[in-house]
Phi, psi and omega in degrees: 000325177299323181295321181295316176298319179297318180292318179295318177295319177296318179295318180294317180290321181283329185277349182260081174268164177291169179294137178266129178293147179283146176275142180296144178289320179234147174256134180270125180259346184081004182295327179296315181293320179298318180293321179296317178299316181296319177297316179296319178299315179293321178298313179296323178297315180296317182293318178295325177296319177295318178297318178297324177296317179298316180296318179295318180288335180260060189291346180284340182251151177258119180264143178241141177269123181276162179296336182277345176115001179263168177241144181211157176223138180280138176254330176217129184244140179250104181270000184275352179217159175245000187281125172247155184301141177244169178307135179081350176294152176262125182240131174256124184213167168222154182202163174234167177230125179233163169285170177292345177268011177071024172274127184288126174264304175230125177276169177299327179290322177299316185278321180080187179279132184248133171255125190230130172268115188302129179064009181241352181232160182273116165232167178293151190309313181299320179291322179298320179286323180297320180303325182284350180268341186258149176261171179302137179068019174257153180224134180214154175256129181247142173247117184249128168293162186300332180293335177263349180267251183249004171063207184295326185275343184068197180257010179062023178219268183261342183259121183279191182285132176055053180253116174287150186227164176238137183217135174256119188247133175237125175271116183270324183201144174236122176256108183294141178285133179291131178278135180272000000 
């Protein structure tokens, strides 16, 4: 009988190992993300090359590169003020959207006059940044790579996937936010 207890005790101690972790079914190598980054880099490179061609061909105007990645040239300058829109200011503006080949996607009449609370409402990224560069009664043409325009998804209407755009923006009025 002692032998049976000894064998049973030995079986219980040897059979009770800790939990074994499961092995992953698939291993992630990150190759999908690396390929996606490479595709995005090449796309941006192609778009910037096209933008540089437009700037070179439009030699009568001086284009400036913004910190956000767009290029712009002033069509009307307001030297009487230095104030540019700040967060929470109300800005009244109008703009159009064209392809880089100057084909109209949305005209100013299609879009209409827009009232925008700076940094508090949704506009496409390039336009949100562009508004902060212009003063009241200024007008400028911006060249946006697709990453600053409507990106991979487009606008789900007239603007397709990864379409760089050109937009002429006019700031009609800036209403400064009252400081509390």
